[in-house]
Structures are given as structure tokens and as C-alpha cells.
N, C-alpha and C positions, 0 to 999 in steps of 0.2 A: 697099187702104189699109193705112196702119199699123193693128196689132192684129187684121188677117185676112192671107188667103193663099187663092190659087186654085189648086186642082189640074187638070190635064189634063183635059178640053178647056176649061178656064177657061170654063165656059159660068156660074158665078157666084164670088163669093166667100167663104170660108167664115171666120167670126171665131175667134181664136183660141182654144183650151180654157183650162180652169183650169189654171194652174200653168205655163201657157205665155206667152208674149208677142210681139212683133214689132213694132220700133219704126220697119220700114223700108217701103215702098209697093212693090207688083209683086213682091211675095214667093209663092213657092210652097209654106211651109211656116214652120212658127213656132219659135220660140225656148224650149227649156224655160229655168223661171227659176234659175238659178245657186245654191249654197248660199249659207244665209244670207240668202235671198230666198225670197218667195212671192206667188203671185197667187191670189187666190179669186175673179177675174170674168172672164167670157169678153173676147175683144177687147180684149186689154189690150196698151197698146203698150210697158209698162216693168217690170221685176221689183218689187216691193214689199219694203225691206228687212225683215229681223225686227226686231220693236222690243226696247230694254233689256231684257232679264229674260227673251229670247226665243232662241232659235237654230234653224237648219236645215243640217244636216250634208248633207241630199241635195239634187240637181237636181229641176225641175220639181213642186216642192211647192206646193198652195195655202193651207198654213199655216205656222205657226214652231212650236217646240216650248218650253214654259217649263221653265225650267232647273227642277233637282231639289233639295230641300233638300239642303243643304250645299252649294250651289254656287250660281253666280252667274253674267248675263251682262250688263258693267259699258255695253253699247255698242251700238247698233244695226246688224244685220246681220252678226253673228256665227254663225258656223258650228258653233261647239262652246262649251259651257259650261265656266265655271272655277270649279275646286274650292275651296274656301274652305281659305284656310292654318289652319295650328296656330295656336292663340291667337284665331281665330275661328270664328263658328259663324252656321249660315242654318237655323231652322226651318222657311220657309216657300218655296213655289217660286215659280219667275217673277221672282225677285230679282236687283236691279242690282247688291245690294252684300252682303259679311257682316258680320257683327254682331262687335265686339271683344268679349271674355270680361269681365265686370262684375269691378270690386272684391269679392276675397273669392272669385273664380271664377278658372277655367282651362282652355283646349282643348289638348290634349296631342297630336291628331292633325288633320291633315287633313281636308277634306271632314266636319266634325263639324256633328250639326243640333242639340246643344244643349251649354251647358256644364257644368263640373264644382264642384261647393263644393271648395274648399279644406281640408283635413281639420285635426284640432287638430294641433299642432304647427307650420305652415304658415300663410302667409295672401296674400294679394294685395293691394298698396297703389296697384299703377296695374291700367288696364285692358289686356285682350289679351295677357295672360302665358299662355306655352305650359305651365308649369308655378309653381304655387305657391311663392313663396319659404318656405325653411326658417327658422324662428326661429332667431336670432342664439346662440351660446353668450352666458350669462348675461340669454338673455330667454326666453318659452314663449309659446305661444298654447296656451289651454286648450278653443276651440271652432270648429266650423265656420264657413264664411264670413266668416272674418276678415279685416278689410284691416289692421290692425295686430298689433304683435307686443307682449308687456308684458315689464316689467322686473322680473327680479327682484330682492328686496327686500333688505337690510342681514341678514345671520343667514342669508341663501339665497344657493346657487350654481346653476350649471350650465353644466357642461363640454362638453355635446355641443348640434349644432343639431338643429332640427325636434322640439323635445322641449314637450310640452303642459305641464308643470307644473316648478317649481324644486326642488333639492336642500335641505333643512336642512343647515347645517354641523355636520360630527361632531364628538362630542368630541374635545378637545385642538384644535381647530381654530375659527377665527370670520372675519365678514366684516363688515367696516363701511360698505362703501358697496354701494350699489345698483346693480344688473347685473353682478355677478361673474360670471366663469366659473370660477371655482375658488376652495376655501376656504383660507384662509391659516391654515398651522400656529401653537400659538404658541410664543412665542420660549421659548428657555432661561431658566427662572426663573422660567416661568409654565405654568398651567394651566387648562385647563375642563372640568370634568366633565357640563356639559347639552349637548344639541346646537339648533343655530339660536341660535348667540350672537354677539355683536356685539362681542365683547372679551374678552379672559381673564384670570384671577385671578392675584396676585404669590403666590409659594409664602411661608409664615407662619415665625417663627422657628423653629428646631429642624427645619425639611423643606427639602427644594430641590429642584429640577427639573434634570435633567442635560441631556435632551435635549428637541429641539424637537416639538410636536406632542402632550404628554404629555396626559391626563386628568383627571391625578391629580399630587399633591404627596408626594414622597417622605421618609420620616423619616431625620434625619442618623444614619447605623449606629454603632455602636458605636465610641468612639474619635476621633468627629468631632462638630461641634456650629456652630450657627450663631446670632446674634442679630440680622440684619436681614432683611428681605423679600425676595423676588425674589431667590433665591440661586441660583447654579446647581451651586456644589460645597459640600459642607460643610467648616468648617475642621478640621484635625487637631489633636488637644490636642497642645500644645507638648512638649518635651521636659519632665519631672517633671512631666506634668500629666496627668489621664488622663478619660475620657468613659465609664464603666460603662452606658449606658443609651441604647436609641435616642430619636431626636425630642427631644436635650439641646440647652438653649439657652446651656449654660456648660460650661465643663472644671473638673475639681477638680483641688486640689494633693495630691501624694504626700505621706504625712506621711515623718515621721524613721524609717528602718528601712528604708525602700522606698523605690525611683525609677521613673523610665522613664526610657532612654537614646536612646529615636527618637520621632518623633514619631507622632500616631496612635494611643496604646494605651487601650487599654478598662479596663486595671488596670495596678495599682503591681507592680512586682516583688519581694520580698524581698530583701534584701541577702544574696547568698552566704555561707556559713560562710568565714569567712577576711576578710570583708570588713563593711564598717559603712556605715550613711548617716546623717549628724549631723543632717540639717536637713530641713525640710518642703521640699518642690518640687525635690528633687534630682534631677540627670539623670545622675547616677554615681555607684557606689559606690567607697568609698576602701578600700584596701588595708589591712590591721593591718601596722603595721612589725614589722621584725624586734625580739623582745622580748615580744610580745604577740601572743594569737592570738585566735580568734573560733570557736567551734565549734557556735553556733546562727545560724539565719536570721534574717533582718529583725532585725538588730541595731542598735543607735546608738551601741556604745561597745567599744573592743579590750578583753581583760581581758590586764592586765600577768603576766608567767609569775611562779609563786608562786616560793619561797625551794627548792632543788633540782630545778629545772627549769628551761627554757630555750628561747627560740624563735629560731631562725638565719635564716630567710628571712620576707621579708612573704607576706602573704594566707596565714598561718598556720591552720590549723583546730584546731591542739592544741599543747600544748604536751609537750615531748621531757624526761623523766628524765634526769638527769646521769648516766651510766655509774658504774660503779662504780672506782673510784679518780680519781673528778672530783665536786665539789660547787660550790654555789652558795649564799651566804646570803645575796644581795639577791633583789629582785623587778625583772623587769621586765630580763633580761638576753639577752643573745644568743648566750650560750656559757657553758660550765662552766670552771672553774678546777681545776687539775691539784692532787691533794692534795700537799701538801710534803715534801720528803724526811723520812724520821723519822714520818711521819703517812699515814693510809689515810682510806679510805671503803670499808665493804665492800658497800654495800646501793647500787642504783639510787637515783635520788632524794635524796643526800644534803646536807642545809642545811651540815653541819660535819662537819669532820676529827676522826678519834682517835689520840691518840699512841701510838707503838709500845710492847706493853708490856715489861718488864725480861726480858731473855730474848730478845726479837726487836727487829731492826731494819729499816730499808727506806734505802737508799742513794738509790733513783731517785724522782722526781715521779709522778705519776700514777697509784697504786698503789692497788687494793686490800685489799691484805691486806699485813701485816709479814713479813719472813723470819726462822724460828727461827734462833738462833745454833747455827752448826754445832760438831761435837764439837771439842773442843781448844778452844774459843772462850766466850767468855760476852758478854751486857749487862747493866749492874749499873743503869741508868735508863731513865724515859720518853722517848719521843721520840727514840731512836738512829737516826743516819744509818749507823753502822759497827758492827762486831761489833769484839770485842778478842780478841786470841791470850790465851791461859794463859800465863803467864810459868815462866822454869824454874823446877822444882819444884813445878810444880802442872801439873793434868791435869783434861780435864773426856772422860768418856764420854759424854757425851748431849747431845742438842742441845734448843735453848731454853731455854739456862739462863742464870741473873744471876750466876751468880760461878763459881770455878774450886775443885777439891780439891786439897789439900796431897798431896804425895806419903806414903804409910803408910812406919813402919818399917821398911826392909831393901827399900825402894823409892826409884828415883827419876827426875827428868824432867829432861833435860838442854840439851832446846830448847825453845821456844816454841811453842804451837800445838800440844800433845800431847793426843790423845785417850786415853792410855792411860799406866800407870808400868809403870817397867821395874824386872824385880826383880833385886836384886845378885846376882853371878853368886858359885860358891864361892870361898871364898878372900876374897871382900870382903864387908862386912855397911854398914849404918846403922842407928845407932839413933832418928835423929829423923825430925820430918813435915817435907816440904816440902824434903828436899835433891835436889839438882842432879846428885850424884856421891855412887860408894860409896866405904869406906874400906878401904884392903888390912889385912888381917889383920897383928897385929903379929907380931915373931919369937917362938917359942915359943907361938904363940896360931894356932888355926885356923878354918877356917868351912866347913864339909864340903856344907853345901847351899843353893841359891839362894833369894832372897829373905830371909835371915838379916837381925835388928834388932841383933845380938851377936854377937862373937866368941867361941872357947871356949877355954880354954887346954890345952897340950899334958897326958894325963894323965901320970903318975908312971912314969919308967921311959921318957919320951918326950920329944923335944924338936923344935922345928924352927927352925934357924938363919937362913932366909928370910922376908919378911915376904909376904901374898897369898897363904897359902897353903892348900888345904882338908883335910890330914892332918896328921899328925906321924908322924916317923919314929922307928924305938926306937934308943936311946943305943946298941945292940949294932950300929948298921948302920952308924954313924958312921966307922968306917974303910974305907967303901968308896971305889974308887977318886973320884978327884975329878970323872971325866970321865961316869962312872954318875950319879951328884948332880945334875950340872951338865943332862945331858939330864932327867933325872926334872923340876926344874925348867923347862926350856922346856915339857913338854908339861903341866904343871898351868898355866903361865901361857898358852899357848895353848887348852887348855880354857877357862880362867876368860874369855880374851877372845870367845872363841866365843859362850858364854853373855851376855856382856852386848851384844855387836853383836845377838844373838838378841832382847833386851827391845827395842833401836832397828831393826829391820830394816824398821818402817814407816814411811816418811819423812812427819816433820811436814806437816799440809796447808796448802798456802799460804793465809796468813790474805786473805781477801777484804777489803782498803779496812781494815786492821787500824791500830786507834789504840793507840801504846802512852801508858801515863800520861806524863806531863808530866815533863820529865827532871827528875830528883834528889827525884820522888815517892816513896814506899814505900808497897805495899800493905799493909796489916795484915792477917795471918793469926792465925788460933786456934791456940796451940799445942797439940798433941793431948795428950787427959787422961793424966796420967803422965810426959809428955816433961820430959826434964830440959833446960837451958840447955848450948847446944852449946860444947864446950871452947874453951879460948882457942886464936886459932891456933898458938903456940907448941906446945903440948902436940896439935893435932891431928892424928893420923896422915895417912901420907903416900896421897894421892890417887890412882888410877889415870888416867895419862894417858888420854883418851876416844880421840883422836887414834889 
């Protein structure tokens, strides 16, 4: 029968054993149960499939195997158990399915027998997660088994994922919105000195904030100021103004005598020597013009050049004395005046000129002294521009004289500008002062020596028939031959002429710009004491021809 088998010699049938079956009749053997099946009774006509949750991987078995923890068998007749997928777990045996990880949990591996808690910084908001979700930036998870993430509050931020807390915003930063992943730096002109701030503070007057993310406001440096809030850059002091202290809310005006040429000055600059600043709030200094100067710094007015001084250029720091030979009587002048001809200024810094004294003169302008009248010349008044040569009959042997001397008796001066008088030669004489020529000795007279003021009559027994002789001859010698007498006369005349030219061998100096007295004018001379008036022209002896 089915469920049985008969072995030789077929005396009787035998029921199939457990783990076997026979579904046909007339069989000599039984079949083993296939995998996924079993038989726990004898004489079975068919195998029994393993129930869900069980499996059998071998033939001829009388039972099935329950699935292990972490595994499951979803349907009957299975020869193998199925491992639980990641995200699911199964702690029991003989199970037909795996359980998904609960909220706040996860299962990372296959064949898990239990689920794992989500750690702080992670969460599971759905079931069956292989991995917990990390908290997003701007969020956090502070506890285990979390099914949700928490939002960072205003004043907080979290730039990373998977974090269990939020960070407070740093100083110089803020956050005004929840769920921020980063903090916002304070804008220029604003600052924040506290952590966890939701806004920043504007800078105060006198301060500025030049950069973003500032934790403090900065005092305006010297030379700058600010009058408003939330200032990025302080304002430079304007030219003509200054700011001496940090943190200033206003600029100050430079006082007269000082200035600032550029913006952003912390102090005013004193006007340089040679310059002035007349008004408050000036942005430049002003040159002292020619004719004025300023030796000090920080001045408001220039000083006019004083008499005797001048200033020829702009921006002068001092005045210059007029050089000797020049002068200046007025104030505030740019140059000096040359002293006029006939006058002089001897010292530097003169405000007046002096007239040349008698005996001196000056033909040129701009001179520091006068020139002494040369020998043979004179200057008889003040302020002369030229010297006057001595007239014939007069001379001057010294320099710097105001008059000429008349020739002495026995002497003459025959040309103008003579520095010495010439003695009359033997054979001639001159009894008067101030004469230009000598007188020949008369016949029967003689003049023995040079420089004689009178002639001498021939002694008794002697005579002289010729004029201009230096000796007489004996009357006994009068019968000498005429040629001897003529020869002797020629020798005497030659000697006399030689002596006269010796007195005139020095040529009269050339008059320097000499000035003659006006035509027809006569210079009065004192007559030498004891001198008599000259004889009338008819009775005056014959003069020697100088030529």
C-alpha cells in the first residue's frame, strides 16, 4: 500500500519509517522526505512541509528546525532560514519575519538580534533605519533614543552635523534667526562685546568700527573725529583744523600764527620763520613779501625792514644791513640807495649819508669813503665831487688839503696842479709870493744862487752888461775878445736854464676831473707878510721864456 513497501520475498509489507514516505503502491522502498519537509509518523504517503518560522536543509528528516534569532522563515517548505536585513532585528527563534528598528533606534548589521539606541547628536524619525540620522547644521540632539532634532535658538548656531548642542555666537557676531548653521559677523560700524547676541551695537560718536566682526568700537585716532553713530571711518580734520586727542567728536580751529596744510592733522604747525598766518583756521602760511621779514616762528605779522636795512626777497627770516657806500632812510624797502657823488656812508646799516669834508671829494656814487685831494690839488668845501688843481703860482705838497700854498719869494710854479714850487735858477730871482716865473737879474746886477728873492748889484770895480747873470766881471776884463764874452754868456744861460728845468722835471700830475674856477673869477690870496706890491708891467724886468 502507499505508505508501505515490501522487500523480497514479499512475505509482508512494511510501513515507511519516520522521515520517509511512499505515495505509490507496490513499492519495494520508501522515499526520504525532501529538504524543507519532514515526516514524524510511519507509513506516511507524503512529506509534510516545514511550517513558516521553520526550515529543513536535509532529506529524510522527521522534524524541522526553528529559525535562529536574527533570522526568519517567511513561508512553509523552506530549506533555509533568511537573515534579517540591516535596519531590522529578531530576538526570537522560529520567527516568520524581522522587526523594523523602532523610532530613536537603528540596526546597522544583518542578522541583528536587537536594535541600537540613537546616540546624542543623532535621531531616527522613521522606523527601520540602518543608521541614525545626524542632527543637521543649525540643529542638535542632546539625548539618546531621540526621534527628532532640536533647533538652535537665536544667539546660537551650529555649523556641524551630528552635534548634541549648539554654540553661542562669538563676540563680534550675532544670530537673529533660529536654526542657524553659522554666526553672522557684525557689520562695519557695529560691534558686539558679548557672546550669544542676537544683534550688534552701533559705534558711538568719537568712535568707529572699520572692519566686520568687531568685538569693540575703536576710538577715533588723533587727527580724526566722528559726530554720529555707526561710523565705519572717522573723519579727517580739515585743512586749517586739528584734532589733538583720541575719541574726539569735533575738530578744533588752528589759531592765527599756525596752520595745517593737509587733512588729518593732530596739531597745528607754527608758521615758519619768513612766513606768517594772519587768521584763525588757515590752511597755509603766507610769505613775508620783499621789504619785510620775520625771524620767529608762529607769527601773525611780518616786520618791515628798518632804516639802514633792506629785504630783497620773499620769505626772508631777517633783514640785511645796507653795505658801506649805500644807505636807506625809509622802512620796508627792498634795496639800498647808493650814496650820491660828493657824499658817503662809511658803516654798514646806514640810514643817512655824510658830505665829504673839505680836502676830500668823491666823484662816484655808492662809496663808503671820500678821496683825499692829491698833491697839487685841493677841495675847499663840503660835498665836493671833484678836486681842483692848484693854479699857477701856487702848489700843494700834501694830500687832503682844502687850499693851495702860494709860492715863496725866490720860487715859482708855472703850471697848474703842482705839488712843489721851483727855485729860481742863478741869474734870476723873485721877490714876491705866488708867482709863476722868475725875473732876470738886471744889467750890472747878478744873482749868484738858486732860490733868490732879490738881485745883487755888482760890487765896485765890477760890472755886468748882460741881464740874467749869476756873477759880475771885473772892469779890467772888459777888453776880452767879443767871442770869449759871448761864449761865457752862453754858458751862464745854459746853466740857468738847466737849473730852472730841474725844478720842473717832475711833470704836473694829471688833474682828476679837475674843476677850474668859473671864467673870470679870481682866487684871493693873502699877500705874504712884508711882501710889496709887484711893480707895474712897464717897470717889471724881462722874464725868462720857459719854453
